[in-house]
C-alpha positions in Angstrom: 122.5 79.7 102.9 126.1 80.2 101.3 126.7 81.6 98.1 122.7 81.8 97.4 122.2 84.4 100.5 121.7 87.3 98.0 119.1 85.7 95.7 120.5 84.9 92.4 124.0 87.0 92.6 125.7 83.5 92.5 124.7 83.1 89.2 127.4 85.3 87.7 130.2 83.0 88.5 128.1 80.2 87.0 127.2 82.2 83.6 131.1 83.0 83.8 131.7 79.2 83.6 130.3 79.3 80.1 132.6 78.7 77.3 131.9 81.4 74.6 131.2 83.8 77.9 133.9 86.0 79.3 133.7 89.3 82.0 133.9 92.6 79.8 137.9 93.6 80.6 137.2 96.4 83.3 137.7 96.8 86.7 135.3 94.2 89.1 132.4 95.8 89.6 131.4 94.5 93.0 128.4 94.1 95.1 128.0 92.3 98.3 131.1 90.2 97.0 130.0 89.5 93.9 131.1 90.7 90.5 129.0 92.3 88.5 130.9 93.1 85.4 128.8 92.4 82.1 129.5 89.0 80.2 130.0 89.1 76.5 130.8 86.8 73.8 134.7 86.0 73.5 134.1 84.7 69.4 135.0 81.0 70.2 131.3 79.8 70.2 128.1 81.3 68.7 125.2 82.5 71.1 123.0 79.7 69.7 125.5 77.5 70.5 126.3 78.4 74.1 125.6 75.9 76.7 125.4 77.5 80.3 127.0 74.8 83.2 125.1 73.2 86.3 123.6 76.7 87.8 123.8 74.8 91.5 120.0 75.0 92.3 119.4 71.2 91.9 122.4 70.5 93.7 121.3 72.3 96.6 117.9 71.3 96.9 118.9 67.6 96.7 121.1 68.5 99.5 118.6 70.3 101.8 116.1 68.0 100.6 118.0 65.0 102.5 117.7 67.3 105.9 114.0 68.1 105.0 112.9 64.3 104.6 115.0 63.5 108.0 113.2 65.9 110.0 109.7 64.7 108.7 110.9 61.4 109.8 111.4 62.6 113.3 108.3 64.5 113.5 109.6 67.7 113.7 108.1 69.0 110.4 104.3 68.1 109.3 103.5 65.2 107.3 101.6 67.3 104.9 104.5 69.9 104.5 106.4 70.1 100.8 109.6 71.1 100.2 109.7 74.0 98.8 112.7 75.4 95.8 112.9 79.3 94.8 114.3 79.7 91.1 115.0 83.1 89.5 112.5 83.9 86.3 115.4 83.2 83.7 115.6 86.7 82.9 117.0 88.0 86.0 120.5 86.9 86.0 120.8 87.4 82.2 119.6 91.1 82.8 122.1 91.4 86.0 125.2 89.7 84.3 125.0 90.1 80.3 125.8 92.8 78.2 122.6 94.4 77.3 123.1 94.1 73.8 123.3 90.2 73.9 120.7 89.9 76.3 118.0 88.4 73.8 120.9 86.2 72.2 121.9 84.5 75.6 118.2 83.9 77.4 117.7 80.8 75.4 121.0 79.2 76.7 120.3 80.1 80.1 116.8 79.5 80.4 117.8 75.6 78.7 120.1 75.1 81.8 117.6 76.2 84.0 115.0 73.9 82.7 117.5 71.1 83.3 117.6 72.1 86.9 113.9 71.6 87.0 114.5 68.6 85.6 117.0 67.3 87.7 115.0 68.2 91.3 112.2 66.6 90.1 113.8 63.5 89.2 115.7 63.3 92.7 112.5 64.4 94.9 109.2 62.6 94.8 106.7 65.0 93.4 104.3 64.6 96.0 106.9 66.1 98.4 107.7 69.1 96.0 106.8 72.7 95.8 108.4 75.0 93.0 108.0 78.8 93.1 109.4 80.9 90.3 110.4 84.7 91.5 109.5 87.3 89.0 111.3 90.7 90.0 113.8 92.3 87.6 110.3 92.0 85.3 109.0 94.8 87.2 112.1 96.8 87.1 111.9 96.6 83.1 108.0 97.9 83.5 108.2 100.4 85.8 111.5 101.6 83.5 113.7 101.9 86.2 117.6 101.8 86.7 119.0 98.6 88.0 122.3 100.1 88.1 123.6 100.2 85.2 121.0 102.8 83.6 116.9 102.1 82.7 116.5 99.0 81.9 115.0 98.6 77.9 112.8 95.7 77.2 114.3 93.8 74.6 112.1 91.2 74.6 109.0 93.8 73.7 108.2 96.0 70.9 110.5 99.3 71.2 107.2 101.6 71.4 105.4 99.2 74.1 104.1 100.9 77.2 104.3 99.1 80.5 100.9 96.7 80.1 102.1 95.4 77.1 105.7 95.2 78.8 104.6 93.3 81.3 102.7 91.0 79.4 105.7 90.1 77.6 107.7 89.9 80.9 105.3 87.6 82.0 105.4 85.6 78.7 109.0 84.9 79.7 108.7 82.7 82.5 106.0 80.6 80.9 108.6 78.0 79.1 110.0 77.2 82.4 106.8 77.0 84.5 105.5 74.5 82.2 108.5 72.4 82.5 107.3 71.6 86.0 105.6 68.3 85.6 102.2 67.5 87.1 102.3 66.8 90.8 104.8 69.0 91.9 103.2 72.5 93.4 103.5 75.5 91.1 103.9 79.4 92.5 104.7 82.7 91.5 106.5 85.0 93.9 105.9 88.6 92.3 108.6 91.1 93.8 109.5 94.6 93.5 113.0 93.9 95.2 114.0 93.4 98.6 117.4 95.0 99.1 117.7 96.9 102.8 114.2 95.7 103.3 113.5 98.6 100.4 111.8 98.3 97.3 113.7 99.1 93.8 110.8 101.3 93.3 107.2 101.7 95.2 104.4 100.1 93.4 101.6 102.9 92.8 98.7 100.5 92.6 98.6 96.5 92.3 98.3 97.5 88.2 101.4 95.7 86.9 101.3 92.9 89.3 97.7 92.0 88.4 98.7 92.2 84.4 101.4 89.6 85.3 99.6 87.5 87.3 96.9 87.4 84.7 99.1 86.8 82.1 100.6 84.2 84.0 97.3 82.7 84.8 96.0 82.4 81.1 99.6 81.3 79.7 100.9 78.4 82.1 99.6 75.1 80.5 99.2 73.4 83.9 97.9 74.5 87.5 99.1 77.1 89.3 98.8 76.6 93.1 99.6 80.0 94.2 100.4 83.7 93.3 102.2 86.2 95.8 101.9 90.0 95.3 103.5 92.1 97.5 102.0 95.2 99.5 103.8 98.0 100.9 103.6 98.9 104.6 102.2 102.2 104.2 99.3 101.0 101.7 96.2 100.3 103.4 94.4 102.5 100.7 91.5 100.9 98.5 93.4 102.5 95.5 96.3 100.7 95.8 94.3 97.2 95.9 91.8 98.4 93.4 93.2 96.9 90.0 92.5 93.5 92.2 88.8 93.7 91.0 90.0 92.4 87.6 91.7 89.8 88.5 90.5 85.9 87.1 92.4 82.9 88.5 91.7 79.6 87.7 89.7 77.2 90.4 92.5 75.9 92.6 95.0 79.0 92.4 95.5 80.6 95.6 96.0 84.3 95.8 98.5 85.2 98.7 99.0 89.2 99.7 102.3 90.5 101.7 100.3 92.1 104.3 102.5 91.0 107.1 105.3 93.3 108.3 107.0 93.0 111.4 107.0 96.7 112.2 103.2 96.9 112.5 101.9 93.5 113.4 98.3 92.2 113.4 96.9 95.4 113.4 98.9 96.9 110.0 98.2 93.4 108.4 94.3 93.6 109.2 94.0 97.5 107.8 95.7 96.1 104.7 93.2 93.0 104.3 90.4 95.2 105.4 91.7 97.5 102.5 91.9 94.6 99.8 88.1 93.2 100.9 86.3 94.9 98.0 88.3 94.2 94.9 88.9 91.0 96.0 84.9 90.1 96.4 84.5 91.9 93.3 86.7 89.3 91.5 85.1 86.3 93.5 88.2 85.6 95.3 86.8 85.0 98.7 89.7 83.6 100.5 93.4 85.0 100.6 96.6 83.9 102.2 98.8 86.0 103.9 102.4 86.5 103.7 105.7 88.9 104.5 106.3 91.3 101.7 109.2 89.5 100.3 110.0 86.4 102.6 112.2 86.1 105.3 115.5 85.3 103.3 117.8 88.7 104.1 116.2 89.4 107.6 118.0 89.1 110.6 118.0 85.2 111.9 116.3 86.0 115.7 113.5 87.6 113.7 112.5 84.7 111.9 110.5 83.0 114.9 108.6 86.3 115.6 107.6 86.2 112.1 105.9 82.9 112.0 104.3 83.6 115.1 102.7 86.5 113.5 101.4 85.0 110.5 99.9 82.8 112.8 98.1 85.6 115.4 97.4 87.5 111.5 95.3 84.7 110.7 93.4 84.1 114.2 92.4 87.4 114.2 90.9 87.3 110.8 
């Protein structure tokens, strides 16, 4: 995946290329080769006049789609399969690379740039071939009040005294303009995430409570159909308490819920345990069919695990 191997950390260099933004004049803060020094205004451009240059997502999507289309035409990819593009929420790169005091001021400029990427992607790839997923991970750092490397996150987008449920709803609201920019005919999904560095979350969710709050806010706020929402399930959580909040989830018709119950460590048996624990609250919510997936995709696992994981998904579905 080149520069995109570590989710959205390559976006720091894109933000740094914005006229009016400069790195804080301190020693580089390196993580996996990426400089995490905060960006600040250099005084030459007001925050409301910032224009972030191309982010690289559209260019990568167009290049990859050419390969996808060729493989589909040659019969290697089933005809009904769509080309999926995954994007971060605007909050994630701004939190990672912009000084805390400036995040609220810079967010609109980055959001506008990300929407331009969506427009370019949708102009280049036929709608009936395209699926677009928005990843929400940093949001849960704010909701949980954890440190993401620079001290505990303070939710600048919510009232100062807001508690977790209100922060969750406000965090979800920040993703709505990007989601609403996805045109009809293009499938839209959300991956809700507690991080995946070294195959570990930045904090383990106690229950699905905050995940459900964010999912519900997205369901209620996006002005178009959501095709899927994916929620993580930690490997050790096969207990009813973790899944209980799912009972209050009310999704629009046509929105598919996916649970990240598939873990390579315990295979079909572990996935079945977790699905069994989720069955009662899903039934209470009127959700009669649920998709399965890994907790956080395949992106950072070893390449030789990919094919066995794909087979494992098929085995889990066959065993249900």
